[in-house]
SELUM-956158 format. One line per 4 residues: their letters; for each residue x, y, z of C-alpha. Coordinates in Angstrom, 2 decimals, decimal comma. Example, Ala and Ser with C-alpha at 12.3 -4.5 7.8 and 13.67 -1.06 7.14 Angstrom:
as) 12,30 -4,50 7,80 | 13,67 -1,06 7,14 $
***
This chain:
xxxx) 127,14 121,36 90,18 | 123,75 123,10 90,09 | 123,15 125,24 93,16 | 119,85 124,03 94,53 $
xxxx) 117,24 126,48 95,81 | 114,44 124,63 97,54 | 110,92 125,79 98,43 | 109,09 123,83 101,16 $
xxxx) 105,34 124,51 101,10 | 103,60 123,63 104,36 | 106,84 123,95 106,31 | 105,12 124,53 109,66 $
xxxx) 103,28 121,20 109,56 | 104,13 117,87 111,15 | 106,40 116,71 108,32 | 107,41 120,15 107,10 $
xxxx) 109,26 121,29 110,21 | 111,63 118,34 110,35 | 112,06 118,03 106,60 | 112,95 121,72 106,32 $
xxxx) 115,56 121,39 109,05 | 117,00 118,27 107,40 | 117,20 119,95 103,98 | 118,90 123,00 105,50 $
xxxx) 121,61 120,74 106,93 | 122,23 119,30 103,46 | 121,85 122,32 101,19 | 122,59 125,24 103,54 $
xxxx) 120,16 127,35 105,55 | 119,82 130,15 103,02 | 119,06 127,76 100,15 | 115,91 126,25 101,69 $
xxxx) 112,95 128,64 101,84 | 110,25 127,61 104,29 | 106,69 128,73 103,56 | 103,27 128,28 105,07 $
xxxx) 99,92 130,02 105,39 | 100,18 129,98 109,17 | 102,85 131,43 111,43 | 106,36 130,05 111,29 $
xxxx) 106,88 127,10 113,61 | 109,13 128,15 116,54 | 111,58 125,33 115,69 | 112,27 126,99 112,33 $
xxxx) 112,84 130,50 113,67 | 116,36 131,73 113,02 | 117,34 128,71 110,93 | 116,70 130,18 107,49 $
xxxx) 114,36 132,23 105,26 | 110,59 132,08 105,73 | 107,78 133,46 103,54 | 104,06 133,59 104,16 $
xxxx) 102,47 131,81 101,21 | 98,99 130,65 100,21 | 99,47 127,73 97,83 | 95,91 128,23 96,58 $
xxxx) 97,04 131,57 95,11 | 98,80 130,32 92,00 | 100,07 133,74 90,92 | 101,63 134,42 94,33 $
xxxx) 103,26 130,99 94,27 | 104,57 131,50 90,74 | 106,07 134,87 91,65 | 107,90 133,36 94,63 $
xxxx) 109,29 130,51 92,52 | 110,70 132,97 89,96 | 111,88 135,55 92,50 | 113,71 132,97 94,63 $
xxxx) 115,17 131,05 91,67 | 113,63 127,80 92,92 | 115,01 124,51 91,54 | 113,09 122,05 93,77 $
xxxx) 109,64 122,19 95,37 | 108,42 120,08 98,30 | 104,62 120,37 98,53 | 103,49 119,24 102,00 $
xxxx) 100,32 121,32 102,42 | 97,27 119,06 102,83 | 94,12 118,44 104,86 | 94,50 115,00 106,47 $
xxxx) 92,12 112,06 106,88 | 90,06 112,75 109,99 | 89,95 116,53 109,43 | 89,06 116,01 105,78 $
xxxx) 85,94 114,02 106,65 | 84,58 117,06 108,48 | 84,84 119,21 105,35 | 85,22 117,00 102,27 $
xxxx) 84,86 119,79 99,68 | 87,59 121,89 101,28 | 89,90 118,88 101,59 | 89,43 117,96 97,93 $
xxxx) 89,86 121,56 96,80 | 93,05 122,20 98,77 | 94,68 118,83 98,19 | 94,05 118,84 94,43 $
xxxx) 94,44 122,52 93,51 | 97,71 122,89 95,42 | 99,24 119,95 93,55 | 98,06 121,11 90,14 $
xxxx) 99,39 124,61 90,82 | 102,81 123,23 91,69 | 102,90 120,81 88,75 | 101,90 123,55 86,29 $
xxxx) 104,56 125,93 87,60 | 107,17 123,13 87,60 | 106,36 122,48 83,95 | 106,52 126,17 82,97 $
xxxx) 109,69 127,00 84,92 | 111,55 123,71 84,32 | 111,80 122,96 88,04 | 114,35 120,15 88,47 $
xxxx) 112,44 118,08 91,04 | 109,09 118,09 92,83 | 108,21 116,13 95,95 | 104,60 115,42 96,91 $
xxxx) 103,59 112,94 99,63 | 100,85 110,38 99,22 | 99,56 108,14 102,02 | 98,39 104,67 103,00 $
xxxx) 94,95 106,36 102,93 | 94,84 105,53 99,19 | 94,12 101,94 100,20 | 90,58 100,95 101,09 $
xxxx) 88,50 98,06 102,45 | 89,14 95,94 99,34 | 92,94 96,27 99,51 | 94,92 93,38 101,06 $
xxxx) 95,17 93,79 104,83 | 98,63 92,28 105,29 | 101,78 93,15 103,36 | 99,72 95,31 101,00 $
xxxx) 101,70 95,34 97,73 | 102,78 98,25 95,54 | 100,26 97,42 92,83 | 96,93 96,16 94,11 $
xxxx) 93,22 96,97 94,35 | 92,92 100,59 95,47 | 89,46 101,90 96,37 | 89,87 104,61 99,04 $
xxxx) 86,94 105,40 101,31 | 87,93 108,88 102,59 | 88,17 112,16 100,72 | 91,82 112,35 101,82 $
xxxx) 92,52 108,95 100,27 | 90,59 109,84 97,11 | 92,55 113,07 96,72 | 95,86 111,32 97,28 $
xxxx) 95,09 108,58 94,77 | 94,00 111,12 92,17 | 97,14 113,13 92,94 | 99,34 110,10 92,33 $
xxxx) 98,01 109,86 88,79 | 98,44 113,58 88,18 | 102,09 113,15 89,18 | 102,44 110,19 86,83 $
xxxx) 100,73 112,18 84,05 | 102,97 115,24 84,40 | 106,06 113,02 84,39 | 105,03 111,09 81,28 $
xxxx) 103,47 114,02 79,38 | 105,75 116,90 80,34 | 108,85 115,30 81,86 | 108,30 116,85 85,30 $
xxxx) 110,53 114,88 87,72 | 107,96 114,47 90,47 | 108,50 111,85 93,18 | 106,26 110,56 95,94 $
xxxx) 105,99 108,26 98,96 | 102,90 106,69 100,49 | 103,57 107,58 104,11 | 102,24 105,36 106,87 $
xxxx) 101,24 106,98 110,18 | 104,06 109,29 111,26 | 105,26 109,69 114,84 | 107,27 112,68 116,04 $
xxxx) 108,01 114,64 119,21 | 109,01 117,89 117,48 | 105,70 118,97 115,98 | 102,02 118,42 116,69 $
xxxx) 99,93 115,94 114,68 | 97,68 117,43 112,03 | 94,33 115,67 112,26 | 95,13 112,16 111,04 $
xxxx) 93,71 108,78 112,02 | 97,10 107,57 113,27 | 97,61 110,56 115,59 | 96,93 108,46 118,70 $
xxxx) 100,48 107,11 118,39 | 101,80 110,63 119,01 | 99,26 111,68 121,67 | 99,83 108,54 123,74 $
xxxx) 103,44 109,50 124,50 | 102,43 112,94 125,73 | 99,88 111,41 128,09 | 102,49 108,94 129,37 $
xxxx) 105,02 111,69 130,08 | 102,32 113,79 131,79 | 101,45 110,88 134,10 | 97,92 110,62 132,68 $
xxxx) 95,80 107,72 131,49 | 95,39 107,90 127,72 | 91,94 107,73 126,11 | 92,43 106,12 122,71 $
xxxx) 90,00 106,75 119,84 | 90,79 103,34 118,27 | 90,16 99,78 119,52 | 93,04 98,13 121,32 $
xxxx) 93,82 95,58 118,58 | 93,70 97,96 115,61 | 96,93 97,35 113,69 | 98,17 100,14 111,40 $
xxxx) 101,39 100,81 109,49 | 103,51 103,39 111,31 | 106,87 105,07 110,95 | 109,12 107,15 113,17 $
xxxx) 109,61 110,61 111,71 | 113,41 110,20 111,53 | 112,91 107,31 109,10 | 110,28 109,21 107,09 $
xxxx) 112,56 112,22 106,63 | 115,47 110,00 105,66 | 113,30 108,11 103,16 | 112,16 111,39 101,60 $
xxxx) 115,69 112,71 101,21 | 117,00 109,39 99,88 | 114,21 109,23 97,29 | 114,84 112,79 96,14 $
xxxx) 118,61 112,29 95,93 | 118,34 108,99 94,02 | 119,32 109,05 90,37 | 116,26 109,48 88,16 $
xxxx) 117,12 106,25 86,35 | 116,37 104,31 89,55 | 112,86 105,70 89,96 | 110,44 103,22 88,39 $
xxxx) 107,29 104,32 90,23 | 105,93 107,71 89,21 | 102,65 107,43 91,08 | 103,89 106,88 94,65 $
xxxx) 106,11 104,33 96,40 | 104,83 102,12 99,20 | 106,82 102,85 102,36 | 106,92 100,71 105,48 $
xxxx) 108,39 101,10 108,94 | 106,55 99,02 111,56 | 103,01 97,91 112,40 | 101,50 97,82 115,89 $
xxxx) 98,23 98,21 117,79 | 97,31 100,66 120,59 | 97,58 97,73 123,02 | 101,12 96,91 121,87 $
xxxx) 102,38 100,49 122,09 | 100,82 100,76 125,56 | 102,69 97,63 126,65 | 105,94 99,00 125,23 $
xxxx) 105,50 102,28 127,14 | 104,75 100,30 130,32 | 108,27 98,84 130,14 | 109,49 102,39 130,90 $
xxxx) 106,51 103,82 132,86 | 105,03 100,93 134,85 | 101,78 102,56 135,98 | 100,80 103,96 132,56 $
xxxx) 97,51 102,73 131,14 | 95,21 103,28 128,17 | 91,42 103,20 128,02 | 89,62 102,72 124,72 $
xxxx) 86,79 104,86 123,38 | 86,60 104,33 119,61 | 85,06 107,16 117,58 | 84,50 107,88 113,87 $
xxxx) 88,21 107,39 113,16 | 87,84 103,65 113,86 | 86,00 103,12 110,57 | 88,80 104,90 108,69 $
xxxx) 91,45 102,78 110,42 | 89,51 99,59 109,65 | 89,55 100,45 105,95 | 93,36 100,60 105,78 $
xxxx) 95,94 97,79 105,56 | 97,58 96,50 108,73 | 101,01 96,25 107,09 | 102,70 97,42 103,89 $
xxxx) 105,04 95,72 101,42 | 107,69 98,24 100,35 | 109,98 95,82 98,50 | 109,89 97,98 95,34 $
xxxx) 111,35 100,95 97,24 | 113,97 98,63 98,73 | 114,92 97,33 95,28 | 114,83 100,65 93,38 $
xxxx) 116,68 103,03 95,69 | 117,85 100,93 98,62 | 115,27 101,90 101,24 | 115,72 100,32 104,66 $
xxxx) 113,96 101,22 107,91 | 115,97 101,76 111,11 | 113,43 102,18 113,91 | 111,25 99,43 115,34 $
xxxx) 108,62 99,89 118,08 | 111,08 99,44 120,96 | 113,66 101,91 119,58 | 111,01 104,48 118,71 $
xxxx) 109,32 104,25 122,12 | 112,62 104,74 123,95 | 113,50 107,79 121,84 | 110,03 109,34 122,09 $
xxxx) 109,88 109,02 125,87 | 113,36 110,51 126,14 | 112,45 113,55 124,01 | 108,76 114,33 124,68 $
x) 108,48 117,22 127,15 $
***
């Protein structure tokens, strides 16, 4: 058995916190090194090693990989959809350079596995709106989506050209109570629970009947781990796998919350994020992930709502 030593880049972010904790449960606290440019998330403090790391500094990253004896890298650092539209050049630069740095180092140091997340943002207005398939028309309309789609092909290229075992998932909108959202178009589905628990009316930046693919963070973390632990022979997609959990609208999630908090209500004030949401599919077909490595979602809207309201403080 190879002793794994895992580096999580972007560990203080929305996905990074929970993925780091999950990996530490599997591989041991000392074998999962959390890293980020910002301060360590309080939930990670005391659970394992942490290093301050700028993924844009390739030499610094390379030194850490060698010094720590890294065998797997999870690259989670990214500028998300809504934030990316405010500074497209920065979003492109960070999202692309960070991936190429990691892929280059993985090639040079024979890193066993690399994980890099893609997103439903790769889909655009011309993609099918319902049950969007694995292989379809993909013409993203945001810099985040463009960078993710380009990144998928860099992953595919490094696998086919250099044999780098890089794996990826196209995440839908992710919902969690443990860490704050990071500037995405689906963030309303996190913010709405906080407003409900605080006894406030929620002001939603999307229209009430805007359907988007979503996933509870527990499912997303489990999907990531299952993909990375699957035998390489089962991985047929080296761009990025479609991943699906549930699809709902702001109106539907409001109605689900009202089953627990009767007087909760949402008002709607769509902003620039509405156009981004309108460009994405309403639901995703992830049958290839189901077939290849046995993916199966656990949480639906009702189960997620109950758990979120129980845990949000």
